[in-house]
C-alpha positions in Angstrom: 108.9 114.5 75.8 111.0 110.8 76.7 113.4 112.5 78.2 111.2 115.1 80.3 109.1 111.8 81.2 112.6 109.6 82.3 113.3 112.8 84.5 110.0 113.3 86.0 109.7 109.6 86.8 113.1 109.3 88.4 111.9 112.5 90.1 109.3 111.0 91.5 110.6 107.6 92.8 113.8 110.0 94.5 110.9 111.9 96.6 108.9 108.7 97.7 112.2 106.9 99.0 113.6 109.9 100.2 110.5 110.6 102.5 110.1 106.7 103.5 113.8 105.3 103.3 116.1 107.9 105.0 117.0 107.3 108.6 118.3 109.8 110.8 120.0 108.8 114.3 116.6 109.2 116.3 114.6 106.6 114.6 114.0 103.2 115.8 113.7 100.2 113.6 111.8 97.3 114.6 112.4 93.8 112.6 110.2 91.3 113.1 110.8 87.6 112.1 108.7 86.2 109.5 105.0 86.1 109.6 104.9 87.4 113.3 104.3 90.8 115.1 105.8 89.8 118.2 108.8 92.3 119.3 112.1 90.9 120.6 113.8 92.2 123.7 116.2 94.3 121.9 114.1 96.5 119.7 111.8 96.4 123.2 114.6 97.8 124.9 114.9 100.4 121.9 111.4 101.1 122.1 111.5 101.8 125.8 114.7 103.9 125.5 113.0 106.5 122.7 110.2 106.9 125.0 112.3 107.9 127.7 114.4 110.5 125.3 111.3 111.7 124.3 108.5 111.4 126.2 106.5 114.8 125.6 107.4 114.9 121.6 104.7 116.9 119.7 104.6 114.4 116.9 105.4 110.8 115.7 105.2 108.5 113.0 105.2 104.2 113.2 105.6 103.4 109.5 104.7 99.6 108.6 106.2 97.1 105.9 106.0 94.3 104.8 108.2 91.2 102.5 107.2 90.0 99.1 105.5 87.1 100.4 101.9 86.5 100.5 99.4 88.9 98.6 99.3 92.7 99.4 95.8 92.4 101.5 97.7 89.5 103.9 100.7 92.5 104.3 98.5 94.8 104.4 97.0 93.6 107.3 100.3 92.3 108.9 101.8 95.4 108.7 99.0 96.9 110.4 99.3 94.6 113.5 102.8 95.3 113.8 102.4 99.1 113.7 100.0 98.5 116.3 101.9 96.7 118.9 104.8 99.3 118.5 102.1 101.6 119.3 100.8 99.8 122.2 104.6 99.0 123.4 105.4 103.1 123.5 101.7 104.1 124.7 102.3 108.0 124.0 99.4 110.4 125.9 97.7 111.2 122.2 96.6 114.3 123.8 99.7 115.3 124.0 101.8 113.5 121.2 100.1 113.2 117.7 101.2 109.2 116.4 100.5 108.8 112.8 100.5 105.2 111.4 101.2 104.6 108.0 101.3 100.9 106.6 102.7 99.6 103.3 102.2 96.3 101.6 103.8 96.6 98.6 105.2 93.2 97.8 107.3 93.0 95.1 105.8 96.2 93.4 107.9 98.5 95.8 110.5 97.2 98.2 111.4 100.0 100.9 114.9 98.0 101.5 116.9 95.5 99.6 116.2 92.1 100.8 112.8 90.4 102.6 114.1 90.4 105.8 114.9 94.4 106.0 111.8 95.0 104.7 109.9 93.2 107.6 109.9 96.3 109.6 108.4 99.3 111.8 109.9 102.6 111.5 109.3 104.9 114.4 110.1 108.4 113.4 110.3 112.0 115.3 108.0 113.8 112.8 109.5 117.3 112.1 106.9 118.9 110.4 108.6 122.1 109.7 111.9 120.0 108.3 109.7 117.9 106.7 108.1 120.9 104.2 111.4 122.3 103.9 112.8 119.1 102.2 109.4 118.3 100.4 110.3 121.8 99.0 114.0 121.6 98.0 113.4 118.0 96.8 110.3 120.0 94.6 112.5 122.9 93.5 115.1 120.0 92.4 112.6 118.6 89.9 111.4 121.6 88.9 114.9 122.7 87.8 115.7 119.2 86.3 112.1 119.4 84.3 113.1 123.2 82.7 117.0 122.4 82.1 115.4 119.5 80.0 112.7 121.1 78.4 115.5 124.0 77.4 118.1 120.8 76.0 115.0 119.5 74.2 114.1 123.0 72.4 117.6 123.4 71.5 118.2 119.9 69.8 114.9 120.2 68.0 116.0 123.6 66.7 119.1 122.6 65.3 117.6 119.5 63.7 114.8 121.8 61.9 118.0 123.8 60.9 119.4 120.9 58.8 116.5 119.6 57.5 112.7 120.4 57.1 110.5 119.4 59.8 108.0 116.9 59.8 105.0 117.8 61.3 103.5 114.8 63.2 99.7 114.5 64.3 99.1 114.4 68.2 98.2 111.2 69.2 95.0 111.4 70.7 94.4 111.4 74.3 93.2 108.4 76.4 90.1 107.8 76.6 88.4 108.3 80.2 85.7 106.4 81.7 82.1 107.0 80.3 80.1 108.7 83.1 76.4 108.3 83.5 73.7 109.0 85.8 70.9 106.6 86.8 69.5 106.5 83.4 68.6 102.5 83.8 68.3 102.2 79.3 71.5 104.6 78.9 73.4 102.2 81.0 72.2 99.8 79.3 73.6 100.7 76.3 76.6 102.2 77.1 77.5 98.8 78.5 76.0 96.6 75.1 78.5 99.1 73.2 81.6 99.3 75.6 84.4 97.0 74.9 86.7 94.6 77.0 88.8 97.1 78.8 86.3 100.2 78.5 84.5 101.3 82.0 82.0 103.2 83.2 81.3 105.7 86.0 78.2 106.1 87.7 77.7 109.4 89.1 75.0 109.0 91.1 76.5 106.6 93.8 77.5 108.1 96.9 79.1 107.3 100.3 79.1 109.3 103.6 82.3 111.1 104.2 85.5 109.0 105.3 83.1 105.8 105.1 82.5 102.8 103.1 78.5 103.3 103.9 76.3 104.2 100.7 74.2 107.4 100.7 70.3 106.3 100.1 70.4 108.5 97.0 72.7 105.8 95.4 70.1 103.3 95.2 68.8 104.3 91.9 72.1 103.9 90.1 72.9 100.8 91.9 69.6 99.4 90.9 70.4 100.4 87.2 73.5 98.5 87.1 72.1 95.6 88.9 68.8 95.2 86.1 71.8 95.5 83.3 73.7 92.8 85.0 70.5 90.8 84.7 70.1 91.3 81.2 73.6 90.9 80.4 73.8 87.6 81.4 77.7 87.2 80.0 79.3 90.8 81.2 81.6 90.3 84.0 82.8 93.4 85.5 85.8 94.8 87.6 84.5 97.0 90.5 87.2 99.7 91.2 86.9 102.4 93.9 88.8 105.9 93.6 89.3 108.5 96.2 90.2 111.8 96.2 91.7 114.4 98.6 94.6 111.8 99.7 98.4 112.0 100.3 100.0 110.9 97.5 102.2 108.8 99.4 99.4 106.7 101.2 98.1 103.5 100.3 94.6 104.5 100.7 92.5 106.5 102.8 91.5 105.9 106.4 88.0 104.0 106.6 87.0 106.0 110.1 84.4 102.3 110.4 87.2 100.0 110.2 90.5 102.0 111.1 91.7 100.9 107.9 93.8 102.5 105.5 91.5 100.7 102.8 88.5 103.4 102.1 88.6 102.6 98.4 88.7 99.1 98.6 85.9 98.9 101.5 83.7 101.1 99.2 84.0 98.9 96.0 83.3 96.0 98.1 80.3 97.3 99.5 79.2 97.6 95.9 80.1 94.2 94.7 78.2 92.7 97.8 75.2 94.5 97.1 75.1 93.0 93.2 76.1 89.8 95.2 73.2 89.7 97.8 70.5 91.0 95.2 71.4 87.8 92.5 74.5 88.5 90.7 76.8 85.4 91.0 80.2 86.6 92.3 81.8 84.7 89.5 81.1 87.5 87.3 82.6 90.0 90.0 85.7 91.4 91.5 86.7 94.4 93.4 89.5 96.7 93.9 90.2 99.8 95.9 92.8 102.5 94.1 93.3 104.8 96.5 94.4 108.0 94.8 97.1 106.5 92.1 94.6 106.5 89.0 92.9 110.4 89.1 91.3 111.6 86.1 92.1 115.1 87.5 95.4 116.1 88.9 96.3 118.3 90.6 92.9 119.0 91.8 91.9 122.6 92.4 88.1 122.5 92.9 85.3 120.7 94.3 84.2 119.5 90.4 88.2 118.1 90.0 87.6 116.1 93.4 84.5 115.1 93.2 85.7 113.3 89.5 88.4 111.7 91.5 85.8 110.6 94.2 84.3 107.7 92.1 83.0 103.5 91.3 84.2 102.6 88.3 83.1 100.0 86.7 85.8 98.0 84.5 84.6 95.3 81.4 86.1 92.2 82.0 84.3 90.0 79.7 81.2 90.1 77.7 
């Protein structure tokens, strides 16, 4: 099993970097100075040459990255500004050319290149959809073949060990406990939070947002009031509000918030819940908030609406009691 996990993890990392880091001859790399978003003359000329060579291309991607200095949120905003400047220079007619902007702010967690100067970059690339799908399928087929071989090797090794000695039956480990899900039942929520241990989390099933936005639906009010009442009755309780979404690209940092035009949908939704609690009397020092995008799915792959609804949620993680 360890071998299978190692191969799967290695394959996934290869898939991510193959998607982002492979440069084709037609790509343009625009490098930036530290903490700057202005474009040098040489890179400006390269962008104009790209536009002249591909005036009516079907689709392009503009990928922005940042170095390891500063917080993820700051680097995200800086990368976004750099992408916007490049997009403005190219000035494609978006009724003809689809322009896809993707922003990376991974900092020390996941660098695209080896050094900080290399990571201060925006990559403009022709988005060949058919070729990309073919490449993704090739990589997925390679991953599947490697996993099948590893599985077969593991079975053979187990059979060899079984022939040498009587196997010891190991009990299966209990699956990791997921978040406890509850509706807007105030008394039930209070009891759940009283019994919860530090590190456990609770999902309020009735917190809902307008599609693609961080605006709460009116139907969410009872559930929010239940959490507000519980926080007032448990004055030492500290929580982390975590936003999660479903259905997005596995390579995206977060979903697009149509109100802010930023890829921070889960983050903005968590902040909306945080703001509600603080505005209604909860000390801000007792709360913090984070957005996880699609990175912590409860169900994967998502095959049904029920699966997607489980992943589309707001969790309250117990930090201190």
